[in-house]
TILUM-108849 format. One record per residue (C-alpha): residue number from 1; y, x, z. Coordinates in pm, whole numbers, plus 50000, padded with zeros to 5 digits. Example, Ala and Ser with C-alpha at 12.3 -4.5 7.8 and 13.67 -1.06 7.14 Angstrom:
# residues 2
ATOM   seq      yy      xx      zz
ATOM     1   49550   51230   50780
ATOM     2   49894   51367   50714
# end
This chain:
# residues 131
ATOM   seq      yy      xx      zz
ATOM     1   95975   71889   95129
ATOM     2   95922   71639   95408
ATOM     3   95717   71891   95607
ATOM     4   96017   72128   95608
ATOM     5   96243   71888   95798
ATOM     6   96286   71994   96160
ATOM     7   96366   71711   96403
ATOM     8   96479   71870   96730
ATOM     9   96371   71708   97057
ATOM    10   96645   71582   97289
ATOM    11   96615   71709   97647
ATOM    12   96842   71690   97951
ATOM    13   97048   71397   97819
ATOM    14   96999   71066   98000
ATOM    15   97139   70713   98016
ATOM    16   97191   70537   98350
ATOM    17   97298   70187   98448
ATOM    18   97486   70209   98777
ATOM    19   97576   69935   99023
ATOM    20   97917   70023   99169
ATOM    21   98224   69877   99330
ATOM    22   98531   69830   99111
ATOM    23   98841   69909   99320
ATOM    24   99079   69751   99069
ATOM    25   98915   69408   99043
ATOM    26   98739   69417   99385
ATOM    27   98402   69335   99227
ATOM    28   98057   69491   99208
ATOM    29   97994   69589   98845
ATOM    30   97711   69731   98637
ATOM    31   97823   70025   98421
ATOM    32   97643   70241   98167
ATOM    33   97680   70620   98190
ATOM    34   97564   70905   97971
ATOM    35   97461   71219   98159
ATOM    36   97459   71569   98011
ATOM    37   97230   71786   98227
ATOM    38   97239   72066   97970
ATOM    39   97395   72405   98035
ATOM    40   97603   72363   97719
ATOM    41   97864   72114   97601
ATOM    42   97767   71843   97356
ATOM    43   98016   71712   97103
ATOM    44   98083   71409   96884
ATOM    45   97862   71192   97104
ATOM    46   97815   70846   96953
ATOM    47   97640   70574   97153
ATOM    48   97536   70252   96979
ATOM    49   97413   69982   97214
ATOM    50   97244   69648   97154
ATOM    51   97045   69395   97354
ATOM    52   96746   69231   97188
ATOM    53   96436   69017   97238
ATOM    54   96205   68834   97001
ATOM    55   96453   68545   96975
ATOM    56   96795   68694   97054
ATOM    57   97004   68990   96945
ATOM    58   97349   69086   97072
ATOM    59   97630   69244   96875
ATOM    60   97629   69619   96826
ATOM    61   97873   69812   97044
ATOM    62   97979   70164   96954
ATOM    63   98134   70424   97180
ATOM    64   98238   70779   97098
ATOM    65   98282   71068   97341
ATOM    66   98453   71361   97170
ATOM    67   98315   71625   97408
ATOM    68   98083   71596   97708
ATOM    69   98093   71921   97907
ATOM    70   97779   72086   98045
ATOM    71   97642   71922   98362
ATOM    72   97876   71625   98344
ATOM    73   97875   71253   98272
ATOM    74   98091   70984   98113
ATOM    75   98119   70609   98162
ATOM    76   98020   70435   97840
ATOM    77   98065   70062   97901
ATOM    78   98043   69768   98138
ATOM    79   97720   69573   98100
ATOM    80   97688   69207   98198
ATOM    81   97390   69109   98420
ATOM    82   97302   68830   98173
ATOM    83   97185   69105   97935
ATOM    84   96922   69237   98178
ATOM    85   96673   68974   98061
ATOM    86   96685   69143   97718
ATOM    87   96568   69487   97612
ATOM    88   96876   69710   97602
ATOM    89   96876   69989   97343
ATOM    90   97115   70287   97345
ATOM    91   97100   70510   97038
ATOM    92   97265   70842   97115
ATOM    93   97365   71094   96849
ATOM    94   97542   71423   96921
ATOM    95   97597   71781   96813
ATOM    96   97483   72075   97021
ATOM    97   97631   72373   96842
ATOM    98   97573   72305   96472
ATOM    99   97258   72100   96527
ATOM   100   97255   71721   96514
ATOM   101   97040   71546   96776
ATOM   102   96940   71180   96805
ATOM   103   96748   70985   97067
ATOM   104   96696   70617   97145
ATOM   105   96687   70509   97509
ATOM   106   96549   70164   97596
ATOM   107   96576   69972   97921
ATOM   108   96298   69715   97895
ATOM   109   96374   69354   97984
ATOM   110   96415   69286   98357
ATOM   111   96397   69655   98459
ATOM   112   96766   69671   98551
ATOM   113   96792   69505   98892
ATOM   114   96907   69582   99243
ATOM   115   96549   69643   99358
ATOM   116   96509   69923   99102
ATOM   117   96820   70117   99209
ATOM   118   96771   70474   99323
ATOM   119   97010   70752   99414
ATOM   120   97125   70954   99111
ATOM   121   97253   71292   99237
ATOM   122   97429   71372   98908
ATOM   123   97656   71070   98959
ATOM   124   97642   71050   99340
ATOM   125   97573   70677   99290
ATOM   126   97281   70434   99283
ATOM   127   97145   70327   98948
ATOM   128   96855   70288   98707
ATOM   129   96781   70585   98482
ATOM   130   96604   70619   98150
ATOM   131   96519   70959   98000
# end
């Protein structure tokens, strides 16, 4: 029975942490985005995030995106720089057609920093990307 279970591989979906200016509060913020580089829409996208280390664990945060169109992105959440010293896990679950997909993205501790920023053409912004 177990050999009959097909676990599809997630491709062309990415998580990025972007450093950007907030016009409302006049501050530079770090924001998490989900990017759909697929040629099809994905639906019922659920992102569960948590920071962790060997001694600390943050609360779980959950975010739902009803529909993420093909070749688009959505802002998920603001992330505080104090969390960059932890590993940051983003578990993403979504439907593509009638198939359920799941992938865990991890930003390792201290990998989110200004020195690691690079241009992300999908967002037209600078950020750190994990695939």
